[in-house]
Phi, psi and omega in degrees: 000138177258141184235137180229110180268149179205171174106356178291170179169192180255129182217151177281155177305138184092348181277186184228153171216153171237120175269146176236151175221111181266133181252150176209159173105326180218173182292110185301320186291352177284341191252139163277153189236147179223159171241136176232165175217155180216121176265157181304131178078005182236160178286156175294135183233148179291140177245304184198158177212157182218141181286173185301320181273346184090359184283341180237128175229145176225151186223152167291147181301329185290342182241354183301132181088346179246325183251148176225125176262141178210169180215154177234096184291337178290333181244012173054045184223141172243146184237156170226106176273122184243116179245164178049048184295146181239157177305327180289353174277355179298124182181169165275129182255134183237138169261153183211156181232140177225165188232011182247274183229135180304132189211160174271348188277126178304329181296342179278002184240101180284342186242132183227145171265177175282162182280156170235129189279132173242124179235124182247118181268148182270000000 
């Protein structure tokens, strides 16, 4: 499956952005989907994940209550709605797809899209 992330940009602290990740090539609904982020000089970290049907979602503690992951299986797209953004949310955001069990571990995602940059100014 090929993944294409979009929607990043520059926003002031307290603002919102919605990231999108469009999938192509294979049956999207077979995959659980995740968002990760990586800031310069730091390891890639888990942000959120959603099960194949959308019935299960999990979040990193740092974004819980501010970010919402969702998916539209009819349009092969997963979203990350980010509200109340903070400067520490600045990073390149990556979407990823896995096919076994929804997980926080990057190793559980064989398919990755390119990053989309999110910059939050203070």
